[in-house]
SEROBA-439706 format. One line per field, with one value per residue (C-alpha): residue number from 1; residue in three letters; chain; y, z, x. Coordinates in steps of 0.5 Angstrom, whole numbers, plus 2048, in hexadecimal, padded with zeros to 3 digits. Example, Ala and Ser with C-alpha at 12.3 -4.5 7.8 and 13.67 -1.06 7.14 Angstrom:
% SEROBA-439706
num c(1;2)
residuo c(ALA;SER)
cadena c(A;A)
c2 c(7F7;7FE)
c3 c(810;80E)
c1 c(819;81B)
This chain:
% SEROBA-439706
num c(1;2;3;4;5;6;7;8;9;10;11;12;13;14;15;16;17;18;19;20;21;22;23;24;25;26;27;28;29;30;31;32;33;34;35;36;37;38;39;40;41;42;43;44;45;46;47;48;49;50;51;52;53;54;55;56;57;58;59;60;61;62;63;64;65;66;67;68;69;70;71;72;73;74;75;76;77;78;79;80;81;82;83;84;85;86;87;88;89;90;91;92;93;94;95;96;97;98;99;100;101;102;103;104;105;106;107;108;109;110;111;112;113;114;115;116;117;118;119;120;121;122;123;124;125;126;127;128;129;130;131;132;133;134;135;136;137;138;139;140;141;142;143;144;145;146;147;148;149;150;151;152;153;154;155;156;157;158;159;160;161;162;163;164;165;166;167;168;169;170;171;172;173;174;175;176;177;178;179;180;181;182;183;184;185;186;187;188;189;190;191;192;193;194;195;196;197;198;199;200;201;202;203;204;205;206;207;208;209;210;211;212;213;214;215;216;217;218;219;220;221;222;223;224;225;226;227;228;229;230;231;232;233;234;235;236;237;238;239;240;241;242;243;244;245;246;247;248;249;250;251;252;253;254;255;256;257;258;259;260;261;262;263;264;265;266;267;268;269;270;271;272;273;274;275;276;277;278;279;280;281;282;283;284;285;286;287;288;289;290;291;292;293;294;295;296;297;298;299;300;301;302;303;304;305;306;307;308;309;310;311;312;313;314;315;316;317;318;319;320;321;322;323;324;325;326;327;328;329;330;331;332;333;334;335;336;337;338;339;340;341;342;343;344;345;346;347;348;349;350;351;352;353;354;355;356;357;358;359;360)
residuo c(MET;ILE;ILE;GLN;ILE;VAL;PRO;GLN;MET;HIS;PRO;ALA;THR;SER;GLY;VAL;GLY;ASP;TYR;ALA;ILE;ALA;LEU;ALA;ARG;GLN;LEU;HIS;GLN;ASP;PHE;GLY;ILE;ILE;THR;SER;PHE;ILE;VAL;GLY;ASP;PRO;ASN;TRP;ASN;GLY;ALA;THR;GLU;VAL;GLU;TYR;PHE;PRO;ILE;ARG;LYS;VAL;GLY;ASN;ARG;SER;PRO;LYS;ALA;LEU;ILE;SER;ALA;LEU;GLU;GLU;ILE;ALA;ASP;SER;SER;ILE;SER;ILE;VAL;ILE;HIS;TYR;VAL;GLY;TYR;GLY;TYR;ALA;THR;ARG;GLY;CYS;PRO;PHE;TRP;LEU;VAL;ASP;GLY;LEU;ARG;GLN;TRP;GLN;THR;ARG;GLU;SER;LYS;ALA;ILE;LEU;VAL;THR;MET;PHE;HIS;GLU;LEU;TYR;ALA;ALA;GLY;TYR;SER;ILE;TRP;SER;SER;ALA;PHE;TRP;THR;GLU;PRO;LEU;GLN;LYS;TYR;LEU;ILE;ALA;ARG;LEU;VAL;SER;ILE;SER;ASP;ARG;VAL;ILE;THR;ASN;LYS;PRO;GLU;TYR;GLY;LYS;ILE;LEU;LYS;GLU;LEU;CYS;PRO;GLY;LYS;ASN;GLN;HIS;ILE;PRO;ILE;LEU;PRO;VAL;PHE;SER;ASN;VAL;GLY;GLU;PRO;GLU;THR;ILE;LEU;PRO;LEU;ALA;GLU;ARG;LYS;GLN;ARG;LEU;VAL;VAL;PHE;GLY;GLY;ALA;GLY;ASN;ARG;PHE;ASN;VAL;TYR;GLN;GLN;SER;ILE;SER;ALA;LEU;LYS;ARG;VAL;CYS;ARG;GLU;LEU;ASN;ILE;GLN;GLU;ILE;ILE;ASP;ILE;GLY;PRO;PRO;ILE;ASN;GLN;SER;ILE;PRO;LYS;ILE;ASN;ASP;LEU;THR;VAL;VAL;GLU;LEU;GLY;GLN;GLN;PRO;ALA;GLU;LYS;VAL;SER;GLU;ILE;LEU;GLN;ASN;SER;TRP;VAL;GLY;PHE;PHE;TYR;TYR;PRO;LEU;ASP;PHE;LEU;THR;ARG;SER;THR;ILE;PHE;ALA;ALA;TYR;CYS;ALA;HIS;GLY;VAL;ILE;PRO;VAL;GLY;THR;SER;TYR;TYR;ALA;TRP;GLY;LYS;GLU;GLN;ASP;GLY;LEU;GLU;GLU;ASN;LYS;HIS;TYR;TRP;ILE;VAL;ASP;ASN;GLN;ASN;ASP;ARG;LEU;SER;LEU;SER;MET;GLY;THR;ILE;ILE;ALA;LYS;ASN;ALA;TYR;LYS;TRP;TYR;GLN;GLU;HIS;ASN;LEU;VAL;THR;GLN;ALA;LYS;CYS;PHE;VAL;LYS;TRP;PHE)
cadena c(A;A;A;A;A;A;A;A;A;A;A;A;A;A;A;A;A;A;A;A;A;A;A;A;A;A;A;A;A;A;A;A;A;A;A;A;A;A;A;A;A;A;A;A;A;A;A;A;A;A;A;A;A;A;A;A;A;A;A;A;A;A;A;A;A;A;A;A;A;A;A;A;A;A;A;A;A;A;A;A;A;A;A;A;A;A;A;A;A;A;A;A;A;A;A;A;A;A;A;A;A;A;A;A;A;A;A;A;A;A;A;A;A;A;A;A;A;A;A;A;A;A;A;A;A;A;A;A;A;A;A;A;A;A;A;A;A;A;A;A;A;A;A;A;A;A;A;A;A;A;A;A;A;A;A;A;A;A;A;A;A;A;A;A;A;A;A;A;A;A;A;A;A;A;A;A;A;A;A;A;A;A;A;A;A;A;A;A;A;A;A;A;A;A;A;A;A;A;A;A;A;A;A;A;A;A;A;A;A;A;A;A;A;A;A;A;A;A;A;A;A;A;A;A;A;A;A;A;A;A;A;A;A;A;A;A;A;A;A;A;A;A;A;A;A;A;A;A;A;A;A;A;A;A;A;A;A;A;A;A;A;A;A;A;A;A;A;A;A;A;A;A;A;A;A;A;A;A;A;A;A;A;A;A;A;A;A;A;A;A;A;A;A;A;A;A;A;A;A;A;A;A;A;A;A;A;A;A;A;A;A;A;A;A;A;A;A;A;A;A;A;A;A;A;A;A;A;A;A;A;A;A;A;A;A;A;A;A;A;A;A;A;A;A;A;A;A;A;A;A;A;A;A;A;A;A;A;A;A;A)
c2 c(835;82E;82A;823;81E;817;812;812;814;814;811;80C;807;80A;809;80E;813;812;813;819;81D;81B;81E;824;825;824;829;82E;82D;82D;832;836;833;832;82C;82B;825;822;81C;818;814;818;813;815;818;81B;822;828;829;825;828;82F;82C;82D;827;827;821;820;821;81B;817;81B;820;826;824;824;82A;82E;82B;82E;834;836;835;836;83C;83B;83A;834;82E;827;821;81B;815;80F;808;807;803;808;80D;808;801;7FE;802;806;80D;811;816;818;818;81C;821;822;822;827;82C;82B;82E;834;836;834;837;831;82C;825;820;819;814;80D;809;803;801;7FD;7F6;7F0;7E9;7E8;7E2;7E3;7E3;7E9;7F0;7F2;7EE;7F2;7F8;7F8;7FB;801;802;802;807;80B;80B;80C;812;815;814;818;81E;81E;823;81E;817;813;80C;807;801;801;7FB;801;806;801;800;807;808;803;805;80C;80C;813;817;817;812;814;811;812;80C;80E;808;80A;80D;80B;80D;80D;812;812;812;817;812;80B;806;800;7FA;7F7;7FD;7FC;7F7;7EF;7F1;7EF;7F3;7F1;7F8;7FA;7F9;7F3;7EF;7EF;7ED;7E8;7E5;7E5;7E1;7DC;7DB;7DD;7DA;7D5;7DA;7DF;7D9;7D8;7E0;7E0;7DA;7DC;7E3;7E1;7E6;7E8;7EC;7EC;7F3;7F2;7F9;7FB;7FA;7F4;7ED;7E9;7E3;7E1;7E2;7DC;7DC;7DC;7D7;7D8;7E0;7E3;7E9;7EF;7F2;7FA;7FB;801;806;80E;80E;811;80B;806;80A;809;802;800;805;800;7F9;7F4;7F1;7F4;7EE;7EE;7EA;7EE;7EC;7ED;7F0;7F5;7F8;7FF;800;7FD;802;7FD;7FB;802;804;7FE;801;808;805;801;7FA;7F4;7F2;7EB;7E7;7E1;7E0;7E2;7E6;7E9;7EA;7E6;7E7;7EF;7F2;7F9;7F9;7F6;7F0;7EA;7E9;7F0;7F5;7F0;7E9;7E3;7DE;7D8;7D3;7D6;7D1;7D8;7DA;7E1;7E4;7EB;7ED;7EB;7EE;7F5;7F5;7F4;7F9;7FE;7FC;7FD;804;806;804;808;80F;80F;810;813;818;81E;81B;81B;821;824;820;822;82A;82A;827;82D)
c3 c(829;826;821;823;81D;820;81C;821;827;82C;82C;827;82B;82A;82E;82A;82B;832;832;82E;833;839;836;834;83B;83E;839;83B;842;842;83D;83B;834;830;82C;826;823;81C;81C;815;814;811;813;81B;81F;825;828;826;82B;832;838;834;82F;828;823;81C;817;810;80B;807;807;802;802;801;806;80B;809;809;811;812;80F;814;81A;818;817;813;81A;81D;820;81E;821;81D;821;81C;81B;814;814;818;812;80C;80C;809;80D;808;809;803;804;80B;809;802;806;80B;806;802;808;80B;804;804;80C;80C;814;816;81B;819;81F;81E;823;820;825;820;819;814;813;813;813;80F;80A;802;803;808;804;80A;806;800;803;808;803;802;809;80A;805;808;80F;80C;808;80F;812;80D;80D;815;819;81F;820;826;827;82D;82C;82B;825;822;823;81F;819;818;818;813;80E;80E;80F;810;812;81A;81C;823;825;82C;82F;833;836;836;83C;840;83E;844;848;84C;854;857;85E;85E;864;865;863;86A;86C;865;864;862;85B;854;84E;847;843;83C;835;833;82F;835;83A;836;835;83D;83E;838;838;83F;843;847;848;84B;850;852;854;857;85B;85D;85F;862;85E;861;85B;854;850;848;845;83E;838;838;835;833;837;83E;843;847;84F;850;856;85A;858;854;84F;850;84A;84A;842;840;845;845;846;84D;84F;84C;84F;856;855;853;859;85E;85B;85B;854;84C;848;840;83A;835;832;837;831;830;837;836;831;836;839;83E;840;841;845;84A;84B;84C;852;855;854;853;84B;84A;843;83F;83B;833;82E;828;825;829;830;82F;835;835;83C;83F;843;845;84C;84E;84A;84A;84C;847;84A;845;846;84D;852;857;85A;85A;861;863;865;85E;85A;85E;85C;854;856;858;852;84D;850;850;848;847;84A;845;840;843;840;843;841;839;839;83B;835;830;832;830;829;828)
c1 c(7F2;7F4;7F0;7EF;7ED;7E9;7E6;7E0;7DD;7D7;7D2;7D6;7DA;7E1;7E7;7EB;7E6;7E6;7ED;7ED;7E8;7EC;7F2;7EE;7EB;7F2;7F5;7F0;7F1;7F8;7FA;7F4;7F4;7ED;7EC;7E7;7E6;7E5;7E1;7E3;7DD;7D8;7D2;7D3;7CE;7D0;7D0;7D3;7D7;7DA;7DC;7DC;7E1;7DD;7DD;7DC;7DB;7DD;7D8;7DB;7E1;7E5;7EB;7E6;7E2;7E8;7EB;7E4;7E3;7EA;7E9;7E2;7E7;7EF;7F4;7FA;7FE;7F9;7FC;7F8;7F8;7F6;7F4;7F5;7F2;7F1;7EB;7E8;7E8;7E7;7E3;7EA;7EF;7F1;7EF;7F2;7ED;7F0;7F7;7F6;7F2;7F7;7FD;7F9;7F7;7FF;801;7FC;7FD;805;805;800;803;801;801;7FF;7FE;7FE;7F9;7F9;7FD;7FB;7F7;7FC;7FD;7F6;7F4;7F4;7ED;7EC;7EC;7F1;7F7;7F6;7F5;7FB;800;7FC;7FB;802;803;7FE;801;808;805;802;809;80C;808;807;80B;80B;809;807;804;802;807;80E;80D;809;80E;813;80F;80D;815;816;810;812;81A;81D;817;814;819;818;812;80F;80B;805;801;7FA;7F7;7F1;7EA;7E7;7EC;7F2;7F0;7F5;7F6;7F4;7F2;7F7;7F3;7F3;7EE;7EA;7E4;7E6;7E3;7E5;7E3;7E2;7E2;7E2;7DF;7DA;7DF;7E5;7E0;7DC;7E4;7E4;7DF;7E0;7E7;7EA;7E4;7E9;7EE;7E8;7E6;7ED;7EF;7E9;7EA;7F1;7EF;7E9;7E5;7DE;7DB;7DC;7DA;7D8;7D9;7D8;7D2;7CE;7D2;7CC;7CD;7CB;7D1;7D3;7D4;7DB;7DC;7D6;7D6;7D1;7D4;7D0;7CF;7CF;7CF;7D2;7D4;7D6;7DE;7DD;7DA;7DE;7E4;7E0;7DF;7E7;7E9;7E6;7E8;7EE;7EE;7EC;7EC;7EE;7EE;7F3;7F9;7FF;803;7FE;7FD;800;7F9;7F5;7F0;7ED;7F4;7F6;7F0;7F2;7F9;7F6;7F2;7F7;7F3;7F7;7F6;7F5;7F4;7F7;7FC;7FA;7FF;7FD;804;808;80C;80E;80B;80D;810;80B;80D;808;807;80A;805;800;7FE;7FD;7F9;7FA;800;802;804;804;7FD;7FC;7FB;7FA;801;803;7FD;7FF;806;803;7FE;803;808;802;800;807;808;802;804;80A;805;7FE;7FA;7FD;804;801;7FE;805;808;803;804;80B;809;804)
């Protein structure tokens, strides 16, 4: 048995929680490992189990409460996976209680193994008027402490790996990079694009999809013209704005759908459109879902930090619509979709489960 500590889980919207559940499912399926979950939000309201995996939450955000939750589950040789997102465990991104609690537990239970998956690091680049500006040094300090007490450190972005090594030199200098996997499944076989519907999908959270329709509407229209798209499907929670017609096509708004339905739609579509910083695509579950289902990932030029793209290449693994003299054709799109699918297979869920097992 292992314990996974997460900031939130269903029914709260939580990509990290979904990631942890999918990992637990695969570990059980392939290796017979049972996961118990601890939710780091004392205000979380949800079931006491999911898919037969027990769930507990901390009574409050304190080292004592965390140790109490661990004592209800763990023995001295337990493996703990902490999914770290600073702001998920503390309002200002400084979860002292979490790091202190893990350290105290580790001191008491010397055979326990701690594996930390850094989904995010710290807030940076904020103005002096922002609390994030003042807490950035504390966030870095806590991350360095967590690296120092962890038996294994993992993250989803090469740049994050470099930062983690710099924050805590000498400890955990080999940091595997595991881009996130699809939260809506990984079909074993996929249809060629030519055998699918000429359909474009806009999928994801409200914020990401709102930006597609606000920031990328001309790009969306262009790719629909170039590929002669016949249907546009919008999947996700309401975005509180009316979605305009795209060329002469009315966008079909399906709202939130179960993973199986999303997977079914993607398996019979040509394009998955996204609005996400290109230098952070390895952290995007939306991009991962598009790659896993063999659609053409299409977006616009948008960077958060700079040009670092973590091994992904424009117009090889995804198509950028803006500032392009070339038109996107089905033949070109087929090549891009195949490249994206191949890239994804190198770190799919089965592969990641094998990696985690080696570290327990």
